[in-house]
PDB file of N, CA, C and O in Angstrom, chain B, residues numbered from 101:
ATOM      1  N   MET B 101      -2.445 -21.581  -5.051  1.00  0.00           N
ATOM      2  CA  MET B 101      -2.474 -20.603  -3.700  1.00  0.00           C
ATOM      3  C   MET B 101      -1.703 -21.671  -2.584  1.00  0.00           C
ATOM      4  O   MET B 101      -1.958 -22.863  -2.416  1.00  0.00           O
ATOM      5  N   LEU B 102      -0.659 -20.818  -1.874  1.00  0.00           N
ATOM      6  CA  LEU B 102      -0.174 -21.887  -0.998  1.00  0.00           C
ATOM      7  C   LEU B 102      -0.582 -20.631   0.363  1.00  0.00           C
ATOM      8  O   LEU B 102      -0.486 -19.413   0.515  1.00  0.00           O
ATOM      9  N   PHE B 103      -1.046 -21.763   1.110  1.00  0.00           N
ATOM     10  CA  PHE B 103      -1.428 -21.356   2.729  1.00  0.00           C
ATOM     11  C   PHE B 103      -0.444 -21.689   3.926  1.00  0.00           C
ATOM     12  O   PHE B 103      -0.169 -22.870   4.138  1.00  0.00           O
ATOM     13  N   ILE B 104      -0.024 -20.907   4.540  1.00  0.00           N
ATOM     14  CA  ILE B 104       1.147 -21.148   5.431  1.00  0.00           C
ATOM     15  C   ILE B 104       0.843 -20.684   7.176  1.00  0.00           C
ATOM     16  O   ILE B 104       0.426 -19.593   7.564  1.00  0.00           O
ATOM     17  N   CYS B 105       1.080 -21.484   7.737  1.00  0.00           N
ATOM     18  CA  CYS B 105       1.247 -21.167   9.181  1.00  0.00           C
ATOM     19  C   CYS B 105       2.334 -21.831   9.691  1.00  0.00           C
ATOM     20  O   CYS B 105       3.177 -22.399   8.997  1.00  0.00           O
ATOM     21  N   SER B 106       2.331 -21.767  11.018  1.00  0.00           N
ATOM     22  CA  SER B 106       3.524 -22.223  11.812  1.00  0.00           C
ATOM     23  C   SER B 106       3.889 -23.618  11.851  1.00  0.00           C
ATOM     24  O   SER B 106       5.059 -23.887  11.580  1.00  0.00           O
ATOM     25  N   ARG B 107       2.920 -24.758  12.203  1.00  0.00           N
ATOM     26  CA  ARG B 107       3.263 -26.160  12.192  1.00  0.00           C
ATOM     27  C   ARG B 107       2.528 -26.841  11.163  1.00  0.00           C
ATOM     28  O   ARG B 107       2.759 -28.040  11.007  1.00  0.00           O
ATOM     29  N   ASN B 108       1.654 -26.253  10.417  1.00  0.00           N
ATOM     30  CA  ASN B 108       1.090 -26.903   9.518  1.00  0.00           C
ATOM     31  C   ASN B 108       0.075 -27.975   9.949  1.00  0.00           C
ATOM     32  O   ASN B 108      -0.092 -28.975   9.250  1.00  0.00           O
ATOM     33  N   GLN B 109      -0.636 -27.770  11.147  1.00  0.00           N
ATOM     34  CA  GLN B 109      -1.564 -28.576  11.769  1.00  0.00           C
ATOM     35  C   GLN B 109      -2.963 -28.441  11.785  1.00  0.00           C
ATOM     36  O   GLN B 109      -3.721 -29.407  11.875  1.00  0.00           O
ATOM     37  N   LEU B 110      -3.346 -27.206  11.695  1.00  0.00           N
ATOM     38  CA  LEU B 110      -4.705 -26.680  12.219  1.00  0.00           C
ATOM     39  C   LEU B 110      -4.846 -25.794  10.796  1.00  0.00           C
ATOM     40  O   LEU B 110      -5.222 -26.285   9.731  1.00  0.00           O
ATOM     41  N   ARG B 111      -4.512 -24.554  10.971  1.00  0.00           N
ATOM     42  CA  ARG B 111      -4.929 -23.535  10.311  1.00  0.00           C
ATOM     43  C   ARG B 111      -4.629 -23.509   8.814  1.00  0.00           C
ATOM     44  O   ARG B 111      -5.504 -23.142   8.029  1.00  0.00           O
ATOM     45  N   SER B 112      -3.455 -23.876   8.405  1.00  0.00           N
ATOM     46  CA  SER B 112      -3.166 -23.701   6.796  1.00  0.00           C
ATOM     47  C   SER B 112      -3.691 -24.866   6.235  1.00  0.00           C
ATOM     48  O   SER B 112      -4.075 -24.760   5.070  1.00  0.00           O
ATOM     49  N   PRO B 113      -3.825 -26.195   6.904  1.00  0.00           N
ATOM     50  CA  PRO B 113      -4.248 -27.561   6.115  1.00  0.00           C
ATOM     51  C   PRO B 113      -5.991 -27.369   6.213  1.00  0.00           C
ATOM     52  O   PRO B 113      -6.599 -28.129   5.460  1.00  0.00           O
ATOM     53  N   THR B 114      -6.742 -26.554   6.952  1.00  0.00           N
ATOM     54  CA  THR B 114      -8.195 -26.499   7.031  1.00  0.00           C
ATOM     55  C   THR B 114      -8.273 -25.356   5.685  1.00  0.00           C
ATOM     56  O   THR B 114      -9.021 -25.568   4.730  1.00  0.00           O
ATOM     57  N   ALA B 115      -7.461 -24.235   5.767  1.00  0.00           N
ATOM     58  CA  ALA B 115      -7.597 -23.724   4.206  1.00  0.00           C
ATOM     59  C   ALA B 115      -7.511 -24.216   3.240  1.00  0.00           C
ATOM     60  O   ALA B 115      -8.357 -24.057   2.359  1.00  0.00           O
ATOM     61  N   GLU B 116      -6.218 -25.140   3.076  1.00  0.00           N
ATOM     62  CA  GLU B 116      -6.298 -25.902   1.940  1.00  0.00           C
ATOM     63  C   GLU B 116      -7.387 -26.820   1.634  1.00  0.00           C
ATOM     64  O   GLU B 116      -7.752 -26.969   0.468  1.00  0.00           O
ATOM     65  N   GLN B 117      -7.999 -27.523   2.721  1.00  0.00           N
ATOM     66  CA  GLN B 117      -9.130 -28.210   2.499  1.00  0.00           C
ATOM     67  C   GLN B 117     -10.366 -27.686   2.033  1.00  0.00           C
ATOM     68  O   GLN B 117     -11.055 -28.195   1.149  1.00  0.00           O
ATOM     69  N   VAL B 118     -10.643 -26.544   2.729  1.00  0.00           N
ATOM     70  CA  VAL B 118     -11.779 -25.409   2.266  1.00  0.00           C
ATOM     71  C   VAL B 118     -11.504 -25.299   0.711  1.00  0.00           C
ATOM     72  O   VAL B 118     -12.302 -25.874  -0.028  1.00  0.00           O
ATOM     73  N   PHE B 119     -10.478 -24.632   0.169  1.00  0.00           N
ATOM     74  CA  PHE B 119     -10.385 -24.230  -1.186  1.00  0.00           C
ATOM     75  C   PHE B 119     -10.158 -25.190  -2.082  1.00  0.00           C
ATOM     76  O   PHE B 119     -10.293 -24.965  -3.285  1.00  0.00           O
ATOM     77  N   SER B 120      -9.775 -26.405  -1.596  1.00  0.00           N
ATOM     78  CA  SER B 120      -9.425 -27.709  -2.473  1.00  0.00           C
ATOM     79  C   SER B 120     -10.594 -27.968  -3.548  1.00  0.00           C
ATOM     80  O   SER B 120     -10.291 -28.362  -4.674  1.00  0.00           O
ATOM     81  N   SER B 121     -12.012 -27.728  -3.166  1.00  0.00           N
ATOM     82  CA  SER B 121     -12.764 -28.170  -3.956  1.00  0.00           C
ATOM     83  C   SER B 121     -13.332 -26.853  -5.003  1.00  0.00           C
ATOM     84  O   SER B 121     -14.281 -27.016  -5.770  1.00  0.00           O
ATOM     85  N   TRP B 122     -12.679 -25.728  -4.897  1.00  0.00           N
ATOM     86  CA  TRP B 122     -12.893 -24.697  -5.741  1.00  0.00           C
ATOM     87  C   TRP B 122     -12.442 -25.265  -6.990  1.00  0.00           C
ATOM     88  O   TRP B 122     -11.382 -25.887  -7.059  1.00  0.00           O
ATOM     89  N   PRO B 123     -13.327 -25.049  -8.141  1.00  0.00           N
ATOM     90  CA  PRO B 123     -12.834 -25.193  -9.810  1.00  0.00           C
ATOM     91  C   PRO B 123     -11.919 -24.502 -10.111  1.00  0.00           C
ATOM     92  O   PRO B 123     -12.144 -23.368  -9.686  1.00  0.00           O
ATOM     93  N   GLY B 124     -10.499 -24.588 -10.892  1.00  0.00           N
ATOM     94  CA  GLY B 124      -9.732 -24.341 -11.296  1.00  0.00           C
ATOM     95  C   GLY B 124      -8.512 -23.677 -10.286  1.00  0.00           C
ATOM     96  O   GLY B 124      -7.743 -22.817 -10.714  1.00  0.00           O
ATOM     97  N   ILE B 125      -8.459 -24.130  -9.079  1.00  0.00           N
ATOM     98  CA  ILE B 125      -7.778 -23.493  -8.254  1.00  0.00           C
ATOM     99  C   ILE B 125      -7.107 -24.621  -7.846  1.00  0.00           C
ATOM    100  O   ILE B 125      -7.751 -25.663  -7.727  1.00  0.00           O
ATOM    101  N   GLU B 126      -5.390 -24.593  -7.503  1.00  0.00           N
ATOM    102  CA  GLU B 126      -4.733 -25.516  -6.998  1.00  0.00           C
ATOM    103  C   GLU B 126      -4.097 -24.615  -5.775  1.00  0.00           C
ATOM    104  O   GLU B 126      -3.601 -23.489  -5.743  1.00  0.00           O
ATOM    105  N   VAL B 127      -4.366 -25.738  -4.677  1.00  0.00           N
ATOM    106  CA  VAL B 127      -3.950 -25.280  -3.231  1.00  0.00           C
ATOM    107  C   VAL B 127      -2.776 -26.313  -2.830  1.00  0.00           C
ATOM    108  O   VAL B 127      -2.534 -27.369  -3.414  1.00  0.00           O
ATOM    109  N   ALA B 128      -2.061 -25.757  -1.646  1.00  0.00           N
ATOM    110  CA  ALA B 128      -1.057 -26.461  -0.773  1.00  0.00           C
ATOM    111  C   ALA B 128      -1.158 -25.683   0.297  1.00  0.00           C
ATOM    112  O   ALA B 128      -1.591 -24.531   0.309  1.00  0.00           O
ATOM    113  N   SER B 129      -0.626 -26.512   1.505  1.00  0.00           N
ATOM    114  CA  SER B 129      -0.270 -25.831   2.770  1.00  0.00           C
ATOM    115  C   SER B 129       1.115 -26.361   3.060  1.00  0.00           C
ATOM    116  O   SER B 129       1.569 -27.381   2.542  1.00  0.00           O
ATOM    117  N   ALA B 130       1.718 -25.639   3.877  1.00  0.00           N
ATOM    118  CA  ALA B 130       2.929 -25.782   4.638  1.00  0.00           C
ATOM    119  C   ALA B 130       3.282 -24.984   5.785  1.00  0.00           C
ATOM    120  O   ALA B 130       2.414 -24.161   6.077  1.00  0.00           O
ATOM    121  N   GLY B 131       4.161 -24.990   6.417  1.00  0.00           N
ATOM    122  CA  GLY B 131       4.592 -24.488   8.011  1.00  0.00           C
ATOM    123  C   GLY B 131       6.062 -24.191   8.031  1.00  0.00           C
ATOM    124  O   GLY B 131       7.050 -24.658   7.465  1.00  0.00           O
ATOM    125  N   LEU B 132       5.805 -23.134   8.990  1.00  0.00           N
ATOM    126  CA  LEU B 132       7.509 -22.417   9.012  1.00  0.00           C
ATOM    127  C   LEU B 132       8.115 -23.427  10.205  1.00  0.00           C
ATOM    128  O   LEU B 132       9.254 -23.867  10.048  1.00  0.00           O
ATOM    129  N   ASP B 133       7.479 -23.730  11.192  1.00  0.00           N
ATOM    130  CA  ASP B 133       8.126 -24.461  12.040  1.00  0.00           C
ATOM    131  C   ASP B 133       8.895 -25.697  11.785  1.00  0.00           C
ATOM    132  O   ASP B 133       8.316 -26.591  11.169  1.00  0.00           O
ATOM    133  N   PRO B 134      10.298 -25.906  12.227  1.00  0.00           N
ATOM    134  CA  PRO B 134      11.055 -26.974  11.906  1.00  0.00           C
ATOM    135  C   PRO B 134      10.334 -28.511  12.250  1.00  0.00           C
ATOM    136  O   PRO B 134      10.537 -29.512  11.562  1.00  0.00           O
ATOM    137  N   LYS B 135       9.588 -28.472  13.278  1.00  0.00           N
ATOM    138  CA  LYS B 135       8.872 -29.651  13.342  1.00  0.00           C
ATOM    139  C   LYS B 135       7.183 -29.632  12.612  1.00  0.00           C
ATOM    140  O   LYS B 135       6.268 -30.395  12.921  1.00  0.00           O
ATOM    141  N   CYS B 136       7.148 -28.740  11.784  1.00  0.00           N
ATOM    142  CA  CYS B 136       5.810 -28.836  11.094  1.00  0.00           C
ATOM    143  C   CYS B 136       5.691 -30.244  10.021  1.00  0.00           C
ATOM    144  O   CYS B 136       6.585 -30.908   9.497  1.00  0.00           O
ATOM    145  N   GLN B 137       4.363 -30.354   9.962  1.00  0.00           N
ATOM    146  CA  GLN B 137       4.056 -31.605   9.111  1.00  0.00           C
ATOM    147  C   GLN B 137       4.557 -31.354   7.446  1.00  0.00           C
ATOM    148  O   GLN B 137       5.296 -32.152   6.870  1.00  0.00           O
ATOM    149  N   VAL B 138       4.065 -30.222   6.864  1.00  0.00           N
ATOM    150  CA  VAL B 138       4.743 -30.166   5.641  1.00  0.00           C
ATOM    151  C   VAL B 138       5.649 -28.636   5.907  1.00  0.00           C
ATOM    152  O   VAL B 138       5.228 -27.580   6.380  1.00  0.00           O
ATOM    153  N   PRO B 139       6.906 -28.955   5.450  1.00  0.00           N
ATOM    154  CA  PRO B 139       7.706 -27.912   5.650  1.00  0.00           C
ATOM    155  C   PRO B 139       7.605 -26.746   4.189  1.00  0.00           C
ATOM    156  O   PRO B 139       7.393 -27.201   3.065  1.00  0.00           O
ATOM    157  N   VAL B 140       7.756 -25.521   4.389  1.00  0.00           N
ATOM    158  CA  VAL B 140       7.883 -24.663   3.293  1.00  0.00           C
ATOM    159  C   VAL B 140       9.115 -24.926   2.528  1.00  0.00           C
ATOM    160  O   VAL B 140      10.137 -25.095   3.193  1.00  0.00           O
ATOM    161  N   THR B 141       9.199 -24.993   1.165  1.00  0.00           N
ATOM    162  CA  THR B 141      10.272 -25.172   0.707  1.00  0.00           C
ATOM    163  C   THR B 141      10.554 -24.067  -0.589  1.00  0.00           C
ATOM    164  O   THR B 141       9.735 -23.159  -0.726  1.00  0.00           O
ATOM    165  N   PRO B 142      11.314 -24.124  -1.203  1.00  0.00           N
ATOM    166  CA  PRO B 142      11.593 -23.094  -2.289  1.00  0.00           C
ATOM    167  C   PRO B 142      11.092 -23.589  -3.202  1.00  0.00           C
ATOM    168  O   PRO B 142      10.765 -22.687  -3.973  1.00  0.00           O
ATOM    169  N   GLU B 143      10.751 -24.808  -3.693  1.00  0.00           N
ATOM    170  CA  GLU B 143       9.956 -25.426  -4.654  1.00  0.00           C
ATOM    171  C   GLU B 143       8.184 -24.978  -4.509  1.00  0.00           C
ATOM    172  O   GLU B 143       7.443 -24.614  -5.423  1.00  0.00           O
ATOM    173  N   LEU B 144       7.884 -25.137  -3.188  1.00  0.00           N
ATOM    174  CA  LEU B 144       6.625 -24.874  -2.834  1.00  0.00           C
ATOM    175  C   LEU B 144       6.373 -23.243  -3.256  1.00  0.00           C
ATOM    176  O   LEU B 144       5.465 -22.743  -3.919  1.00  0.00           O
ATOM    177  N   LEU B 145       7.360 -22.724  -2.704  1.00  0.00           N
ATOM    178  CA  LEU B 145       7.012 -21.025  -2.964  1.00  0.00           C
ATOM    179  C   LEU B 145       6.953 -20.623  -4.544  1.00  0.00           C
ATOM    180  O   LEU B 145       6.100 -19.835  -4.952  1.00  0.00           O
ATOM    181  N   ALA B 146       7.914 -21.218  -5.398  1.00  0.00           N
ATOM    182  CA  ALA B 146       7.988 -21.128  -6.742  1.00  0.00           C
ATOM    183  C   ALA B 146       6.445 -21.581  -7.387  1.00  0.00           C
ATOM    184  O   ALA B 146       5.715 -20.954  -8.154  1.00  0.00           O
ATOM    185  N   TRP B 147       6.299 -22.679  -6.869  1.00  0.00           N
ATOM    186  CA  TRP B 147       4.862 -22.996  -7.351  1.00  0.00           C
ATOM    187  C   TRP B 147       3.653 -22.084  -7.288  1.00  0.00           C
ATOM    188  O   TRP B 147       2.841 -22.028  -8.211  1.00  0.00           O
ATOM    189  N   ALA B 148       3.536 -21.248  -5.982  1.00  0.00           N
ATOM    190  CA  ALA B 148       2.720 -20.783  -5.516  1.00  0.00           C
ATOM    191  C   ALA B 148       2.633 -19.334  -6.397  1.00  0.00           C
ATOM    192  O   ALA B 148       3.642 -18.651  -6.573  1.00  0.00           O
ATOM    193  N   ALA B 149       1.172 -18.912  -6.982  1.00  0.00           N
ATOM    194  CA  ALA B 149       0.912 -17.836  -7.533  1.00  0.00           C
ATOM    195  C   ALA B 149       0.623 -16.619  -6.734  1.00  0.00           C
ATOM    196  O   ALA B 149       1.000 -15.462  -6.924  1.00  0.00           O
ATOM    197  N   VAL B 150      -0.297 -17.238  -5.582  1.00  0.00           N
ATOM    198  CA  VAL B 150      -0.460 -16.352  -4.162  1.00  0.00           C
ATOM    199  C   VAL B 150      -0.120 -17.201  -3.112  1.00  0.00           C
ATOM    200  O   VAL B 150      -0.434 -18.386  -3.001  1.00  0.00           O
ATOM    201  N   ILE B 151       0.795 -16.264  -2.057  1.00  0.00           N
ATOM    202  CA  ILE B 151       1.182 -16.972  -0.787  1.00  0.00           C
ATOM    203  C   ILE B 151      -0.004 -16.595   0.381  1.00  0.00           C
ATOM    204  O   ILE B 151      -0.368 -15.420   0.337  1.00  0.00           O
ATOM    205  N   PHE B 152      -0.429 -17.155   1.062  1.00  0.00           N
ATOM    206  CA  PHE B 152      -1.568 -16.534   2.229  1.00  0.00           C
ATOM    207  C   PHE B 152      -0.781 -17.166   3.465  1.00  0.00           C
ATOM    208  O   PHE B 152      -0.584 -18.365   3.659  1.00  0.00           O
ATOM    209  N   VAL B 153      -0.329 -15.970   4.347  1.00  0.00           N
ATOM    210  CA  VAL B 153       0.168 -16.636   5.487  1.00  0.00           C
ATOM    211  C   VAL B 153      -1.252 -16.040   6.615  1.00  0.00           C
ATOM    212  O   VAL B 153      -2.160 -15.249   6.361  1.00  0.00           O
ATOM    213  N   MET B 154      -0.972 -16.729   7.750  1.00  0.00           N
ATOM    214  CA  MET B 154      -2.121 -16.543   8.695  1.00  0.00           C
ATOM    215  C   MET B 154      -2.052 -15.366   9.843  1.00  0.00           C
ATOM    216  O   MET B 154      -2.989 -14.890  10.483  1.00  0.00           O
ATOM    217  N   GLU B 155      -0.706 -15.058   9.902  1.00  0.00           N
ATOM    218  CA  GLU B 155      -0.215 -13.738  10.813  1.00  0.00           C
ATOM    219  C   GLU B 155       0.823 -13.008  10.273  1.00  0.00           C
ATOM    220  O   GLU B 155       1.494 -13.504   9.368  1.00  0.00           O
ATOM    221  N   ARG B 156       1.070 -11.830  10.721  1.00  0.00           N
ATOM    222  CA  ARG B 156       1.918 -10.992  10.100  1.00  0.00           C
ATOM    223  C   ARG B 156       3.626 -11.571  10.308  1.00  0.00           C
ATOM    224  O   ARG B 156       4.618 -11.315   9.625  1.00  0.00           O
ATOM    225  N   HIS B 157       3.489 -12.359  11.425  1.00  0.00           N
ATOM    226  CA  HIS B 157       4.763 -12.605  11.801  1.00  0.00           C
ATOM    227  C   HIS B 157       5.482 -13.876  10.900  1.00  0.00           C
ATOM    228  O   HIS B 157       6.681 -13.958  10.636  1.00  0.00           O
ATOM    229  N   HIS B 158       4.427 -14.824  10.513  1.00  0.00           N
ATOM    230  CA  HIS B 158       4.768 -15.514   9.315  1.00  0.00           C
ATOM    231  C   HIS B 158       5.430 -14.973   7.896  1.00  0.00           C
ATOM    232  O   HIS B 158       6.351 -15.374   7.186  1.00  0.00           O
ATOM    233  N   ARG B 159       4.463 -13.814   7.835  1.00  0.00           N
ATOM    234  CA  ARG B 159       5.181 -13.211   6.485  1.00  0.00           C
ATOM    235  C   ARG B 159       6.584 -12.707   6.691  1.00  0.00           C
ATOM    236  O   ARG B 159       7.414 -12.902   5.804  1.00  0.00           O
ATOM    237  N   ASN B 160       6.947 -12.001   7.924  1.00  0.00           N
ATOM    238  CA  ASN B 160       8.229 -11.524   8.319  1.00  0.00           C
ATOM    239  C   ASN B 160       9.328 -12.771   8.330  1.00  0.00           C
ATOM    240  O   ASN B 160      10.472 -12.713   7.878  1.00  0.00           O
ATOM    241  N   LYS B 161       8.599 -14.077   9.055  1.00  0.00           N
ATOM    242  CA  LYS B 161       9.746 -15.146   9.037  1.00  0.00           C
ATOM    243  C   LYS B 161       9.906 -15.487   7.499  1.00  0.00           C
ATOM    244  O   LYS B 161      11.021 -15.529   6.979  1.00  0.00           O
ATOM    245  N   LEU B 162       8.761 -15.722   6.811  1.00  0.00           N
ATOM    246  CA  LEU B 162       8.855 -16.136   5.430  1.00  0.00           C
ATOM    247  C   LEU B 162       9.745 -15.171   4.678  1.00  0.00           C
ATOM    248  O   LEU B 162      10.709 -15.691   4.116  1.00  0.00           O
ATOM    249  N   LEU B 163       9.640 -14.217   4.595  1.00  0.00           N
ATOM    250  CA  LEU B 163      10.719 -13.254   4.043  1.00  0.00           C
ATOM    251  C   LEU B 163      12.251 -13.182   4.678  1.00  0.00           C
ATOM    252  O   LEU B 163      13.239 -13.014   3.963  1.00  0.00           O
ATOM    253  N   LYS B 164      12.299 -13.295   5.772  1.00  0.00           N
ATOM    254  CA  LYS B 164      13.653 -13.821   6.379  1.00  0.00           C
ATOM    255  C   LYS B 164      14.293 -14.791   5.840  1.00  0.00           C
ATOM    256  O   LYS B 164      15.306 -14.575   5.175  1.00  0.00           O
ATOM    257  N   HIS B 165      13.819 -15.990   6.031  1.00  0.00           N
ATOM    258  CA  HIS B 165      14.067 -17.168   5.404  1.00  0.00           C
ATOM    259  C   HIS B 165      14.152 -17.364   4.163  1.00  0.00           C
ATOM    260  O   HIS B 165      15.152 -18.009   3.850  1.00  0.00           O
ATOM    261  N   PHE B 166      13.312 -16.976   3.104  1.00  0.00           N
ATOM    262  CA  PHE B 166      13.032 -17.368   1.928  1.00  0.00           C
ATOM    263  C   PHE B 166      12.857 -16.309   0.668  1.00  0.00           C
ATOM    264  O   PHE B 166      12.504 -16.538  -0.489  1.00  0.00           O
ATOM    265  N   ARG B 167      13.245 -15.020   1.335  1.00  0.00           N
ATOM    266  CA  ARG B 167      13.248 -14.107   0.129  1.00  0.00           C
ATOM    267  C   ARG B 167      13.784 -14.375  -1.077  1.00  0.00           C
ATOM    268  O   ARG B 167      13.149 -13.772  -1.942  1.00  0.00           O
ATOM    269  N   ALA B 168      14.795 -15.100  -1.585  1.00  0.00           N
ATOM    270  CA  ALA B 168      15.176 -15.452  -2.860  1.00  0.00           C
ATOM    271  C   ALA B 168      14.578 -16.273  -3.375  1.00  0.00           C
ATOM    272  O   ALA B 168      14.851 -16.315  -4.575  1.00  0.00           O
ATOM    273  N   SER B 169      13.686 -17.166  -2.999  1.00  0.00           N
ATOM    274  CA  SER B 169      12.758 -18.095  -3.281  1.00  0.00           C
ATOM    275  C   SER B 169      11.197 -17.461  -3.695  1.00  0.00           C
ATOM    276  O   SER B 169      10.406 -18.167  -4.321  1.00  0.00           O
ATOM    277  N   ILE B 170      10.838 -16.024  -3.266  1.00  0.00           N
ATOM    278  CA  ILE B 170      10.113 -15.281  -3.424  1.00  0.00           C
ATOM    279  C   ILE B 170       9.947 -14.471  -4.609  1.00  0.00           C
ATOM    280  O   ILE B 170      10.544 -13.413  -4.408  1.00  0.00           O
ATOM    281  N   LYS B 171       9.382 -14.482  -5.810  1.00  0.00           N
ATOM    282  CA  LYS B 171       9.654 -13.759  -7.121  1.00  0.00           C
ATOM    283  C   LYS B 171       8.677 -12.687  -7.126  1.00  0.00           C
ATOM    284  O   LYS B 171       8.995 -11.688  -6.480  1.00  0.00           O
ATOM    285  N   ASN B 172       7.629 -12.681  -7.679  1.00  0.00           N
ATOM    286  CA  ASN B 172       6.415 -11.920  -8.013  1.00  0.00           C
ATOM    287  C   ASN B 172       5.130 -12.220  -7.338  1.00  0.00           C
ATOM    288  O   ASN B 172       4.121 -11.624  -7.715  1.00  0.00           O
ATOM    289  N   GLN B 173       5.064 -13.136  -6.321  1.00  0.00           N
ATOM    290  CA  GLN B 173       4.091 -13.703  -5.654  1.00  0.00           C
ATOM    291  C   GLN B 173       3.453 -12.808  -4.739  1.00  0.00           C
ATOM    292  O   GLN B 173       4.183 -12.305  -3.885  1.00  0.00           O
ATOM    293  N   LYS B 174       2.102 -12.472  -4.743  1.00  0.00           N
ATOM    294  CA  LYS B 174       1.558 -11.537  -3.740  1.00  0.00           C
ATOM    295  C   LYS B 174       1.444 -12.290  -2.465  1.00  0.00           C
ATOM    296  O   LYS B 174       0.935 -13.411  -2.458  1.00  0.00           O
ATOM    297  N   ILE B 175       1.939 -11.671  -1.280  1.00  0.00           N
ATOM    298  CA  ILE B 175       1.691 -12.373  -0.010  1.00  0.00           C
ATOM    299  C   ILE B 175       0.581 -11.438   0.867  1.00  0.00           C
ATOM    300  O   ILE B 175       0.680 -10.239   1.128  1.00  0.00           O
ATOM    301  N   VAL B 176      -0.325 -12.215   1.174  1.00  0.00           N
ATOM    302  CA  VAL B 176      -1.667 -12.008   1.924  1.00  0.00           C
ATOM    303  C   VAL B 176      -1.361 -12.388   3.140  1.00  0.00           C
ATOM    304  O   VAL B 176      -0.780 -13.463   3.292  1.00  0.00           O
ATOM    305  N   VAL B 177      -1.709 -11.541   4.297  1.00  0.00           N
ATOM    306  CA  VAL B 177      -1.780 -11.927   5.662  1.00  0.00           C
ATOM    307  C   VAL B 177      -3.253 -11.858   6.179  1.00  0.00           C
ATOM    308  O   VAL B 177      -3.926 -10.856   6.416  1.00  0.00           O
ATOM    309  N   LEU B 178      -3.544 -13.030   6.280  1.00  0.00           N
ATOM    310  CA  LEU B 178      -5.112 -13.180   6.652  1.00  0.00           C
ATOM    311  C   LEU B 178      -5.548 -13.025   7.804  1.00  0.00           C
ATOM    312  O   LEU B 178      -6.742 -13.246   8.007  1.00  0.00           O
ATOM    313  N   GLY B 179      -4.595 -12.556   8.989  1.00  0.00           N
ATOM    314  CA  GLY B 179      -5.061 -12.405  10.217  1.00  0.00           C
ATOM    315  C   GLY B 179      -5.723 -13.151  10.929  1.00  0.00           C
ATOM    316  O   GLY B 179      -6.607 -12.732  11.676  1.00  0.00           O
ATOM    317  N   VAL B 180      -5.370 -14.502  10.799  1.00  0.00           N
ATOM    318  CA  VAL B 180      -5.874 -15.839  11.483  1.00  0.00           C
ATOM    319  C   VAL B 180      -5.197 -16.041  12.606  1.00  0.00           C
ATOM    320  O   VAL B 180      -4.050 -16.355  12.288  1.00  0.00           O
ATOM    321  N   THR B 181      -5.361 -16.016  14.090  1.00  0.00           N
ATOM    322  CA  THR B 181      -4.570 -16.033  14.985  1.00  0.00           C
ATOM    323  C   THR B 181      -4.582 -17.409  15.520  1.00  0.00           C
ATOM    324  O   THR B 181      -5.476 -18.157  15.125  1.00  0.00           O
ATOM    325  N   ASP B 182      -3.634 -17.880  16.437  1.00  0.00           N
ATOM    326  CA  ASP B 182      -3.609 -19.364  16.599  1.00  0.00           C
ATOM    327  C   ASP B 182      -4.427 -19.446  17.867  1.00  0.00           C
ATOM    328  O   ASP B 182      -3.832 -19.570  18.937  1.00  0.00           O
ATOM    329  N   ASP B 183      -5.490 -19.398  17.838  1.00  0.00           N
ATOM    330  CA  ASP B 183      -6.560 -19.489  18.835  1.00  0.00           C
ATOM    331  C   ASP B 183      -7.044 -20.747  19.508  1.00  0.00           C
ATOM    332  O   ASP B 183      -7.737 -20.780  20.525  1.00  0.00           O
ATOM    333  N   TYR B 184      -6.558 -21.875  18.757  1.00  0.00           N
ATOM    334  CA  TYR B 184      -7.167 -23.050  18.589  1.00  0.00           C
ATOM    335  C   TYR B 184      -6.141 -23.892  19.546  1.00  0.00           C
ATOM    336  O   TYR B 184      -4.970 -23.518  19.611  1.00  0.00           O
ATOM    337  N   GLY B 185      -6.615 -25.107  20.339  1.00  0.00           N
ATOM    338  CA  GLY B 185      -5.953 -25.795  21.225  1.00  0.00           C
ATOM    339  C   GLY B 185      -5.078 -26.694  20.172  1.00  0.00           C
ATOM    340  O   GLY B 185      -5.389 -26.815  18.987  1.00  0.00           O
ATOM    341  N   GLN B 186      -4.091 -27.223  20.699  1.00  0.00           N
ATOM    342  CA  GLN B 186      -3.262 -28.248  19.868  1.00  0.00           C
ATOM    343  C   GLN B 186      -3.636 -29.464  20.337  1.00  0.00           C
ATOM    344  O   GLN B 186      -3.682 -29.786  21.524  1.00  0.00           O
ATOM    345  N   GLN B 187      -4.060 -30.535  18.851  1.00  0.00           N
ATOM    346  CA  GLN B 187      -4.449 -31.772  19.390  1.00  0.00           C
ATOM    347  C   GLN B 187      -3.406 -32.899  19.359  1.00  0.00           C
ATOM    348  O   GLN B 187      -3.682 -34.009  19.816  1.00  0.00           O
TER     349      GLN B 187
END
């Protein structure tokens, strides 16, 4: 499972941490912003069986920039808005 948000600072790393303890599940997180902690790469997308994005605009940006790297993975929009202060 790959969790994606904009900057990979709060939402996607939190989701990665929460699900990392689930048995039998491999998780990672990344961001779509050029200044993010861990950027989305074609390799990460190829690795992921399911891709979770926080907001609809993340899915749109992902498809715009990485469509060739997304094969049969399901993309799930979680609807988690960026209502958190930047640290």
